[in-house]
C-alpha positions as CSV (number, residue, x, y, z in Angstrom):
1,M,111.0,107.4,120.1
2,E,114.1,107.1,118.6
3,C,113.7,103.8,116.9
4,F,110.6,105.2,115.3
5,L,112.5,108.1,113.7
6,L,115.3,105.7,112.7
7,A,112.3,103.7,111.2
8,A,110.9,106.9,109.4
9,A,114.4,107.7,108.0
10,C,114.4,104.2,106.1
11,F,110.8,104.9,104.9
12,G,112.6,108.2,103.9
13,V,115.2,106.7,102.0
14,G,112.8,104.7,99.9
15,I,110.3,107.7,99.0
16,I,113.6,109.2,97.3
17,T,113.7,106.4,95.1
18,L,111.0,107.7,93.4
19,F,113.8,110.5,92.1
20,F,115.9,107.9,90.7
21,P,116.8,108.1,87.1
22,H,114.7,105.8,84.7
23,G,118.1,103.4,84.0
24,L,118.0,102.8,87.4
25,Q,115.0,101.6,88.2
26,R,115.6,98.0,88.8
27,A,117.8,99.5,92.1
28,A,115.4,101.5,93.0
29,H,113.0,98.8,93.4
30,W,115.4,96.7,95.6
31,L,116.4,99.8,97.8
32,A,112.5,101.3,97.9
33,N,111.3,97.8,99.1
34,L,114.1,96.6,101.6
35,A,113.6,100.2,103.0
36,A,109.9,99.7,103.9
37,L,111.1,95.6,105.0
38,A,114.1,97.1,107.4
39,G,111.6,100.2,108.5
40,S,108.7,97.7,108.9
41,G,110.7,95.4,111.3
42,M,111.7,98.2,113.9
43,V,108.4,99.3,114.1
44,A,107.3,96.0,115.0
45,A,110.2,95.4,117.5
46,K,109.9,99.1,119.3
47,A,106.1,98.5,119.7
48,W,106.6,94.6,120.8
49,Q,108.7,96.6,123.5
50,V,106.2,99.1,124.5
51,L,103.6,96.1,125.0
52,A,106.4,94.6,127.1
53,G,106.5,97.7,129.6
54,N,109.3,99.4,128.2
55,G,107.7,103.3,128.2
56,V,108.5,105.7,125.0
57,E,108.9,109.5,125.9
58,P,106.7,111.7,123.7
59,L,108.3,113.9,121.4
60,Y,107.0,117.2,121.1
61,W,107.7,120.3,119.3
62,G,105.6,123.2,120.1
63,S,101.8,122.3,120.4
64,Y,102.5,119.2,118.2
65,S,103.6,115.6,119.6
66,L,104.0,112.5,118.6
67,G,103.8,109.9,120.9
68,V,103.0,105.9,121.6
69,D,100.3,103.9,124.5
70,G,99.5,100.6,124.8
71,W,96.3,101.3,122.7
72,S,98.5,102.8,119.2
73,A,101.1,100.0,120.1
74,I,99.1,97.1,119.2
75,F,98.5,98.7,115.7
76,L,102.1,99.7,115.3
77,L,102.9,95.8,115.9
78,L,100.0,94.8,113.4
79,T,101.9,97.8,110.8
80,G,105.1,96.6,111.1
81,I,104.3,92.5,110.8
82,A,102.3,92.9,108.0
83,G,104.9,95.6,106.4
84,V,107.9,93.2,106.4
85,I,105.6,90.2,105.3
86,T,104.2,92.5,101.9
87,S,107.5,94.3,101.7
88,L,109.2,91.1,101.2
89,Y,106.5,89.7,98.7
90,A,106.7,93.0,96.8
91,L,110.4,92.3,96.3
92,G,109.5,89.7,93.8
93,Y,105.8,90.6,93.2
94,A,106.8,94.5,91.9
95,Q,109.3,93.3,89.8
96,S,106.2,92.3,87.3
97,Y,105.7,96.3,87.2
98,E,109.2,97.1,85.6
99,G,108.9,99.7,82.4
100,S,105.5,101.0,84.0
101,R,105.9,103.3,86.9
102,L,108.1,100.9,89.2
103,R,109.9,103.8,90.4
104,L,106.3,105.5,91.5
105,L,105.1,102.2,93.1
106,G,108.2,102.2,95.5
107,G,108.2,105.2,96.3
108,M,104.8,105.7,97.1
109,W,104.6,102.0,98.9
110,N,107.0,103.7,101.6
111,L,105.4,107.0,102.0
112,F,102.0,104.8,102.6
113,V,103.5,102.8,105.3
114,L,104.8,105.6,107.1
115,S,101.7,107.7,106.4
116,M,100.0,104.7,108.8
117,V,102.9,104.6,111.1
118,L,102.6,108.4,112.0
119,V,98.9,108.6,112.1
120,L,99.0,106.2,115.2
121,L,102.3,108.1,116.4
122,A,100.0,111.8,116.2
123,G,99.3,112.9,119.8
124,D,97.2,115.9,118.4
125,A,94.8,116.6,116.1
126,F,96.3,118.6,113.7
127,S,99.3,115.8,113.1
128,F,96.3,113.0,113.2
129,L,94.4,114.6,110.2
130,L,98.0,115.6,108.3
131,F,99.2,112.5,108.3
132,W,95.5,111.0,107.9
133,E,95.3,112.8,104.5
134,I,99.1,111.4,103.5
135,M,98.0,108.1,104.0
136,A,94.8,108.6,102.1
137,V,96.6,110.2,98.9
138,A,99.2,107.7,99.0
139,S,97.0,105.0,98.6
140,F,95.0,106.7,96.1
141,M,98.1,106.9,94.1
142,L,98.4,103.0,94.6
143,V,95.1,102.1,93.8
144,N,95.4,104.4,90.8
145,H,98.9,102.7,89.5
146,E,97.3,101.2,86.4
147,S,95.3,104.1,85.8
148,E,95.8,103.5,81.8
149,K,92.9,101.1,82.9
150,R,89.1,103.0,82.7
151,S,88.1,100.3,85.7
152,T,91.2,101.4,87.8
153,W,90.8,105.3,87.9
154,T,87.1,104.5,88.3
155,A,87.6,102.8,91.4
156,A,90.8,105.0,92.7
157,Y,88.5,108.2,92.5
158,Q,85.4,106.5,93.9
159,Y,87.8,105.7,96.8
160,L,89.3,109.3,96.6
161,V,85.8,111.0,97.0
162,M,84.6,108.5,99.6
163,T,87.8,109.0,101.6
164,S,87.3,112.9,101.3
165,V,84.0,112.6,103.0
166,G,85.6,110.0,105.7
167,T,87.9,112.6,106.7
168,A,85.6,115.7,106.7
169,A,83.5,113.8,109.2
170,I,86.8,112.8,111.2
171,M,87.5,116.4,111.2
172,I,84.3,117.6,112.5
173,A,84.8,115.4,115.2
174,F,87.9,116.4,116.1
175,L,86.7,120.2,115.5
176,L,83.7,120.0,118.0
177,T,85.7,117.6,121.1
178,G,88.4,120.6,120.4
179,A,86.4,123.6,120.8
180,A,85.3,121.8,124.2
181,S,88.9,121.7,125.4
182,A,92.2,123.9,126.4
183,N,93.8,122.6,123.2
184,F,93.6,120.5,120.5
185,S,96.1,117.8,121.9
186,F,94.8,114.6,122.7
187,E,96.0,114.8,126.2
188,A,93.8,118.3,126.6
189,M,90.8,116.9,124.4
190,A,90.6,113.8,127.0
191,H,89.5,116.4,129.5
192,N,86.7,118.1,127.0
193,K,83.7,119.7,128.6
194,L,81.3,118.1,126.0
195,V,77.8,117.7,127.3
196,G,74.5,116.5,125.7
197,W,74.0,116.9,121.9
198,W,77.6,117.9,121.4
199,Q,78.1,114.3,122.6
200,H,75.5,112.7,120.2
201,G,77.2,114.8,117.7
202,V,80.8,114.1,118.2
203,F,80.1,110.3,118.6
204,A,78.1,110.5,115.2
205,A,80.9,112.5,113.2
206,A,83.2,109.9,114.4
207,F,81.5,106.4,113.9
208,I,80.2,107.9,110.2
209,G,84.0,108.4,109.3
210,F,85.8,105.5,110.9
211,A,83.4,103.3,109.5
212,L,83.9,104.9,106.1
213,K,87.3,103.9,106.1
214,A,86.5,100.5,107.8
215,G,83.9,99.9,105.1
216,L,81.1,98.9,107.1
217,V,77.8,98.8,105.3
218,P,76.3,101.2,104.2
219,L,79.7,102.9,103.7
220,H,81.9,99.9,101.9
221,V,80.8,100.9,98.0
222,W,84.6,102.2,97.4
223,L,86.2,98.8,99.1
224,P,85.0,96.4,96.6
225,N,86.1,98.4,93.6
226,A,89.5,99.7,95.2
227,H,91.1,96.6,96.1
228,P,90.6,94.5,93.1
229,A,92.4,97.8,91.2
230,A,95.3,98.1,93.5
231,P,98.2,95.4,93.3
232,S,98.0,93.0,95.1
233,H,101.0,93.6,98.1
234,V,98.9,97.3,98.3
235,S,95.9,95.8,98.7
236,A,97.1,93.5,101.4
237,L,98.2,96.0,103.3
238,M,95.5,97.9,102.8
239,S,92.8,94.9,103.6
240,G,95.4,93.9,106.3
241,V,96.3,97.6,107.8
242,M,94.4,100.2,107.0
243,L,91.0,99.2,107.6
244,K,92.3,98.6,111.2
245,I,93.5,102.1,111.6
246,A,89.9,102.7,111.4
247,L,89.4,100.9,114.5
248,Y,91.8,102.9,116.5
249,G,91.0,106.0,115.4
250,F,87.4,105.0,116.8
251,G,88.4,103.5,119.5
252,R,90.8,106.6,120.3
253,F,87.6,109.0,120.3
254,M,85.9,106.1,122.5
255,F,88.4,106.1,125.1
256,S,89.8,108.8,125.7
257,F,87.3,111.8,124.5
258,L,83.8,110.4,125.0
259,P,84.6,108.0,127.8
260,T,80.9,107.9,129.4
261,W,78.8,106.0,126.8
262,N,75.4,106.2,125.7
263,Y,73.5,102.9,125.1
264,W,71.9,103.8,121.6
265,W,75.6,104.2,120.6
266,C,76.5,100.7,121.7
267,V,73.7,99.1,120.0
268,I,74.2,101.5,116.9
269,V,77.7,100.3,116.8
270,L,76.4,96.6,117.5
271,L,74.4,96.1,114.7
272,V,75.9,97.9,111.9
273,G,78.8,95.5,112.8
274,A,76.5,92.5,112.8
275,V,74.6,92.8,109.5
276,S,78.3,94.6,108.0
277,A,79.4,90.9,108.6
278,F,76.6,89.2,107.3
279,L,76.2,91.3,103.9
280,G,79.5,91.1,103.6
281,V,80.3,87.5,103.3
282,L,76.7,87.4,101.3
283,Y,78.3,89.2,98.4
284,A,82.0,87.7,99.0
285,Q,79.7,84.0,98.0
286,M,78.3,85.2,95.1
287,E,81.3,87.2,93.4
288,N,84.0,85.6,90.7
289,D,86.6,88.2,90.7
290,I,89.3,86.5,93.4
291,K,89.9,89.8,95.0
292,R,86.6,91.3,94.8
293,I,85.7,87.8,96.9
294,L,88.2,88.8,99.4
295,A,87.3,92.9,99.6
296,Y,84.1,91.6,100.5
297,S,85.4,89.6,103.7
298,S,86.9,92.2,104.6
299,V,83.7,93.6,105.2
300,E,82.6,90.9,106.9
301,N,85.4,90.5,109.4
302,M,85.2,94.6,109.9
303,G,81.7,93.9,110.9
304,V,82.7,91.2,113.1
305,I,85.5,93.5,114.4
306,F,83.1,96.0,115.4
307,A,80.3,93.9,116.3
308,A,82.4,93.0,119.0
309,F,83.7,96.4,119.9
310,G,80.1,97.2,120.4
311,C,79.4,94.0,123.0
312,G,82.3,95.9,124.7
313,M,80.5,98.8,125.1
314,L,77.5,97.6,125.7
315,L,78.5,95.6,128.4
316,K,80.6,98.5,130.3
317,V,77.0,100.2,130.2
318,L,74.8,97.2,131.2
319,A,77.1,95.3,133.8
320,G,80.0,97.3,134.5
321,G,82.5,95.8,136.2
322,N,85.4,94.2,133.9
323,W,82.8,92.4,131.8
324,F,82.8,94.8,129.3
325,L,87.0,93.8,128.3
326,L,85.9,90.8,126.7
327,G,84.3,92.4,123.7
328,F,87.3,94.6,123.7
329,V,89.9,91.4,123.5
330,A,88.0,89.9,121.3
331,A,87.6,92.8,118.6
332,L,91.5,93.7,119.0
333,V,92.6,89.6,119.0
334,H,90.4,89.4,115.4
335,A,92.0,92.7,114.5
336,F,95.0,91.1,115.1
337,N,94.5,87.8,113.5
338,H,92.7,89.4,110.2
339,S,95.3,91.2,109.7
340,I,97.5,88.3,109.2
341,M,95.7,86.5,107.8
342,K,93.9,89.2,104.8
343,V,97.3,89.6,103.9
344,L,97.9,86.3,103.5
345,M,95.1,85.8,101.1
346,F,95.7,88.7,99.3
347,M,99.2,88.0,98.8
348,S,97.8,84.6,97.5
349,A,95.5,86.0,95.0
350,G,98.3,88.2,93.6
351,S,100.6,84.9,93.2
352,I,97.2,83.3,91.4
353,M,96.9,86.2,89.0
354,H,100.7,86.1,88.7
355,G,100.7,82.4,87.6
356,T,97.5,82.7,85.4
357,G,97.1,86.5,83.9
358,S,93.5,86.7,85.1
359,K,91.3,86.9,88.5
360,N,88.1,85.4,87.2
361,L,87.7,82.2,89.1
362,E,85.6,80.6,86.7
363,L,88.6,80.5,84.2
364,F,90.9,78.2,86.8
365,G,90.4,74.5,88.4
366,G,93.4,72.4,89.2
367,L,95.8,74.5,90.1
368,A,97.4,72.9,92.7
369,K,99.1,70.7,90.5
370,K,100.9,73.8,88.3
371,M,101.4,76.2,91.7
372,P,101.3,73.7,94.8
373,Y,103.3,75.6,97.2
374,T,100.5,78.7,96.4
375,A,97.4,75.8,97.2
376,L,99.3,75.0,100.7
377,F,99.3,78.2,101.7
378,T,95.9,79.1,100.0
379,L,94.4,76.4,102.0
380,V,95.7,77.8,105.0
381,G,94.6,80.9,104.5
382,S,91.1,79.8,103.5
383,L,90.5,78.1,106.6
384,A,91.7,80.8,108.6
385,L,88.6,82.9,107.0
386,A,86.4,80.5,107.4
387,A,87.6,80.6,111.0
388,I,88.4,76.7,111.5
389,P,90.0,75.9,114.8
390,L,93.2,75.2,115.1
391,T,94.0,78.2,112.4
392,N,94.1,82.2,114.4
393,G,90.5,83.1,112.5
394,F,88.8,80.8,114.9
395,T,90.2,82.5,118.2
396,G,88.5,86.2,117.8
397,E,85.4,84.5,116.6
398,W,85.4,82.3,119.7
399,L,85.9,85.3,122.2
400,L,83.3,87.0,120.2
401,L,81.1,84.5,121.4
402,Q,81.7,84.6,125.1
403,S,81.1,88.3,125.1
404,F,77.9,87.7,123.6
405,I,77.2,85.1,126.4
406,T,78.1,87.4,128.8
407,L,76.4,90.0,127.6
408,A,72.9,87.9,128.1
409,S,73.9,86.4,131.3
410,V,74.7,89.5,133.3
411,N,72.0,91.7,131.9
412,A,68.5,89.8,132.3
413,A,66.8,92.4,130.6
414,Q,64.1,91.1,127.6
415,S,65.6,93.7,125.2
416,T,69.0,93.1,125.7
417,R,68.6,89.1,125.2
418,L,66.6,90.0,121.9
419,L,69.5,91.7,121.0
420,V,71.8,88.9,121.5
421,A,69.3,87.0,119.8
422,V,69.6,88.9,116.3
423,C,73.4,89.5,116.7
424,F,73.5,85.3,117.5
425,I,71.3,84.6,114.0
426,L,73.3,87.3,112.1
427,L,77.0,85.9,112.9
428,G,75.5,82.3,112.8
429,F,74.6,82.7,109.2
430,T,78.2,84.7,108.8
431,G,80.2,82.2,110.0
432,A,78.0,79.0,107.7
433,L,78.6,81.5,104.8
434,A,81.8,82.1,105.2
435,L,82.6,78.3,105.5
436,G,80.6,78.2,101.8
437,C,82.7,80.8,100.6
438,F,86.1,79.7,101.0
439,V,85.2,76.4,99.9
440,R,84.1,77.5,96.7
441,F,86.8,79.8,96.2
442,Y,89.5,76.9,96.8
443,G,87.7,74.2,95.5
444,I,86.8,76.1,92.2
445,A,90.7,77.3,91.7
446,F,93.0,74.7,93.2
447,L,90.6,71.3,92.7
448,G,89.2,69.6,89.5
449,R,90.4,70.0,86.2
450,A,91.7,73.4,84.1
451,R,89.1,75.3,82.5
452,S,90.6,77.3,80.0
453,E,94.5,77.6,78.8
454,L,95.4,80.3,81.5
455,T,95.4,77.1,84.0
456,E,97.3,75.2,81.7
457,H,99.9,77.3,81.5
458,A,100.0,78.4,84.9
459,H,103.4,79.1,86.9
460,E,104.6,79.0,90.8
461,S,105.7,82.2,91.8
462,D,109.1,83.1,92.6
463,G,111.3,82.8,96.0
464,F,110.1,86.2,97.6
465,M,106.5,85.7,97.0
466,L,106.3,82.0,98.1
467,T,108.4,82.9,101.5
468,A,106.1,86.0,102.3
469,M,103.3,83.3,101.8
470,G,104.8,80.7,104.1
471,I,105.6,83.1,106.7
472,S,102.2,84.2,107.2
473,S,100.9,80.7,106.9
474,I,103.1,79.7,110.0
475,L,101.4,82.8,111.7
476,V,98.2,81.8,110.9
477,V,98.9,78.3,111.8
478,A,101.3,79.1,115.5
479,C,98.3,81.8,116.4
480,G,95.4,78.9,115.9
481,L,97.5,76.3,117.6
482,Y,99.1,78.6,120.6
483,P,96.7,81.7,121.3
484,V,97.7,83.1,124.4
485,P,100.4,85.1,123.5
486,V,98.3,87.0,121.3
487,V,95.3,87.0,124.2
488,Q,97.9,88.0,126.6
489,T,99.5,91.0,124.7
490,I,96.2,92.4,123.8
491,C,95.4,91.8,127.7
492,N,98.7,94.2,128.2
493,A,98.1,96.8,125.1
494,L,94.3,97.5,127.3
495,A,96.4,97.5,130.9
496,I,94.2,94.3,132.1
497,N,95.4,93.1,135.3
498,Q,92.6,90.6,135.8
499,G,91.7,86.2,135.9
500,F,93.6,85.6,132.7
501,A,95.0,82.3,133.1
502,A,98.0,81.2,130.8
503,Q,97.9,77.6,132.7
504,G,95.0,75.0,132.2
505,L,92.7,76.5,129.6
506,A,89.8,74.8,129.2
507,L,88.3,73.5,126.0
508,E,84.8,75.0,127.2
509,W,83.8,78.6,128.9
510,A,81.9,78.3,131.8
511,G,80.9,81.6,131.9
512,T,83.0,82.9,134.9
513,G,83.9,86.7,133.5
514,T,87.9,85.5,132.8
515,L,89.3,85.1,129.2
516,A,89.2,81.7,129.0
517,V,90.0,80.3,125.3
518,F,90.0,76.6,124.3
519,N,93.3,74.7,124.3
520,P,93.8,74.0,120.8
521,V,96.5,71.6,121.8
522,L,94.1,69.0,123.3
523,L,91.7,70.0,119.9
524,L,95.1,68.7,117.7
525,I,95.8,66.0,119.5
526,L,92.3,64.5,119.3
527,V,91.9,65.4,115.7
528,A,95.4,63.6,115.2
529,G,94.1,60.7,117.1
530,I,91.0,60.5,114.9
531,G,92.9,60.5,111.8
532,L,95.6,57.9,113.1
533,V,92.5,55.6,113.5
534,I,90.6,56.4,110.6
535,Y,94.0,55.6,108.9
536,L,94.3,52.6,110.4
537,C,91.2,51.2,109.9
538,T,91.0,51.9,106.1
539,A,95.1,51.1,105.2
540,N,94.0,47.5,103.8
541,I,91.0,48.4,101.9
542,C,91.8,48.5,98.2
543,V,90.8,51.5,96.2
544,E,90.4,51.4,92.2
545,E,90.7,54.5,90.8
546,D,88.6,54.7,87.3
547,V,87.1,57.5,85.3
548,T,83.4,58.2,86.5
549,W,80.2,57.1,85.0
550,N,78.8,59.4,82.9
551,C,76.2,58.0,80.7
552,G,78.2,56.3,78.3
553,T,80.3,59.4,77.7
554,Y,84.0,60.9,79.2
555,P,83.6,63.6,81.5
556,T,84.9,67.0,80.2
557,E,86.3,69.9,82.1
558,R,82.4,71.8,81.3
559,Q,81.0,69.4,83.3
560,Q,82.4,70.6,86.6
561,Y,80.6,72.7,89.0
562,S,81.3,76.4,88.1
563,A,81.4,79.4,90.7
564,T,78.7,80.6,89.7
565,G,76.4,77.1,90.1
566,F,78.4,76.4,93.1
567,S,76.8,79.3,95.0
568,K,73.4,79.0,93.3
569,P,71.9,77.6,96.3
570,V,72.9,80.4,98.4
571,R,71.5,83.0,95.9
572,R,68.2,81.6,95.4
573,A,67.7,81.6,99.0
574,F,68.7,85.3,99.7
575,D,67.2,86.0,96.3
576,Y,65.1,88.9,97.6
577,L,68.3,90.5,99.1
578,L,70.3,90.2,96.3
579,K,67.9,90.6,93.1
580,P,70.5,89.3,90.5
581,K,70.0,89.9,86.9
582,R,69.6,87.2,84.8
583,Q,70.1,87.5,81.1
584,V,69.9,84.2,78.9
585,S,70.4,84.1,75.4
586,Y,69.6,81.6,72.9
587,M,71.9,81.5,69.5
588,R,70.2,79.2,66.6
589,K,73.1,77.3,64.7
590,D,72.0,74.4,63.0
591,H,68.8,73.2,64.2
592,A,65.7,75.1,65.6
593,Y,66.1,72.5,68.7
594,F,69.1,71.2,68.5
595,G,72.7,72.2,68.4
596,R,71.8,75.8,70.2
597,Q,74.4,77.7,71.7
598,L,73.6,79.2,75.1
599,S,74.9,82.8,76.3
600,Y,74.1,83.2,80.2
601,K,74.7,86.4,82.1
602,L,74.4,86.9,85.8
603,E,74.7,90.2,87.6
604,I,74.8,90.8,91.5
605,P,74.3,94.5,92.2
606,D,75.3,95.7,95.0
607,M,72.2,96.8,96.3
608,V,73.3,99.5,98.7
609,T,74.8,101.3,95.3
610,E,71.8,100.3,94.1
611,K,69.1,101.8,96.3
612,L,71.1,104.4,98.3
613,Y,74.0,106.0,95.8
614,A,72.7,105.7,92.7
615,P,69.3,107.7,93.4
616,F,71.3,110.2,95.3
617,Q,73.9,110.4,92.4
618,K,70.9,110.8,89.8
619,R,69.6,114.0,92.3
620,F,72.4,115.7,92.2
621,V,73.8,115.3,88.6
622,G,69.8,117.0,88.2
623,V,70.4,119.8,90.7
624,S,74.0,120.7,89.0
625,A,72.2,120.8,85.9
626,F,69.9,123.1,87.2
627,L,72.5,125.5,88.6
628,R,74.3,125.3,85.5
629,R,71.1,126.5,83.5
630,M,70.6,129.3,86.3
631,Q,74.7,130.3,85.1
632,Q,74.5,131.1,81.5
633,G,76.6,133.9,81.5
634,S,73.9,136.2,80.6
635,V,74.1,139.9,81.8
636,R,70.3,140.4,81.8
637,L,69.9,137.1,83.9
638,Y,72.3,138.1,86.3
639,V,70.8,141.9,86.4
640,S,67.5,140.4,87.0
641,Y,68.9,138.2,90.0
642,V,70.1,141.5,91.9
643,M,66.9,142.7,91.2
644,A,64.7,140.0,92.7
645,A,67.4,140.5,95.7
646,M,66.7,144.0,96.0
647,V,62.9,143.4,95.9
648,L,63.5,140.6,98.7
649,V,65.4,143.0,101.2
650,L,63.1,146.1,100.8
651,V,60.0,143.5,101.3
652,W,61.9,141.7,104.3
653,G,63.0,145.4,105.8
654,A,59.5,146.8,105.4
655,L,58.0,143.8,107.0
656,Y,60.2,143.9,109.8
657,K,60.8,147.2,110.5
């Protein structure tokens, strides 16, 4: 535990930079981010040792404790890795905030990382909730960093309200569990005496609380607003790590406090995950704000993770044995890989914003010429988020496919196979839409011709930002080409001792129940061979470059596909779900029929917000207005309230005397 305490001391040094004088803000920036980098490195190194079998003695003070086990170690590892990369990135990126609360940004950054580490180390309910609330407040401050913008503080306060609701639900789950236990330590709550409806209540409260923090539909409404409002390295850590901590908390309840699962719990987790994955990527396909695209992509991937977790739960209930481990390994592998690739993509988005000054995809085009390194790293991240083989994004979804096949094969019930079929359809749509989404993202931003002067004046990012993106890209490719260490580490975290072979992994899976993964090296050799054959066959072909024929006119950048136009086929196919709002205005210029200017506005509202939260907000405001009218400060009105209450009491007493 000493290493974790030393890491906490490093984060503490970074927090102290909040109090540096204004004249030392640049020194505070460097010290804060270097402290966060060092602390995150220590966390990652110690978590790796724990996963390798080196135990850590818990730290107790009274009834409170800090400790680490295999389940928390895997999340500490991804927190440390992401913390190192994003802190390195922040050394360059955060300098743009000089003169704009730079010391606050560095100090809150360290507090945010420290709070996530402490949540994962907490060994009792009180410590968990305390550190969870510190994490919520620190992330709120970071989301609200550019508070001079109305959209920023609106998003920040929406996030604060939603995360407070989630915290309340988690608190209820802990209180119900602790009330049936000797005390509120995790060890004691693991031996709770919950029965019947109390178990259902704990599951419902825990799932609602952690699903809200994970951004699952329909509790995701804060996420697409908070991520774009925050600085890019903050968005990277929120999406890459904080959302995964929700999986950690939910898993802690399921494995430790509710080890006996109800069938319908499993179905709920599975279906909510699958629906979240589909709707998340569908809305990502429609967005033009690059950070909102990535935010909705996080909804999608957290849905995939929870779908895998729900599949594991269902396998345990229906099949028994070790079958269920497939689902949990798939969930953790995808969580680990998604952490790396989403950190990369949010850093890429920050690099684009840094180089162009905009988040609007419609204004880009041809950025590959101005920002070649960012273009390369973004291509790697886009391929991973589209789950293309040879990237780490494919591995988790491959294992999820295995777990669904296993579920259908070990349980012949018609209802189970129908459920698997529905999930296959939803996740099949999800995979296809994810591919289209990131083809659109990369193609519109980096290929073609410049669509605005912003792109003409774009510039590449500095060395720290490019180095951080390069490290993430290497990890994405390395974990995709050779996923065995990642899967084996996850197996160690779950204390799996079964037939996972690191040698002779096949390209296909035979459904034997082992954690066989595809052999990416063979696939890479196959791709390279095909590429070489194509090159040799086309090497002598003469290619003449010329301007595309355009009916006698020279093509301009306005004739390229726009981001909105690219997504139109999908928008029309899912029109009944998206309910787009179109507004077309014709502005007469010189002639009634020719030379008119066309104004086209398209809005894709979030239907969950429109159909669920907006009506609730309207009714809540209405009730509040009614109560405000009742409370008018009139003495006569208050006296009448008292008299009415007395009459009711007298009538009640007379009737039930």
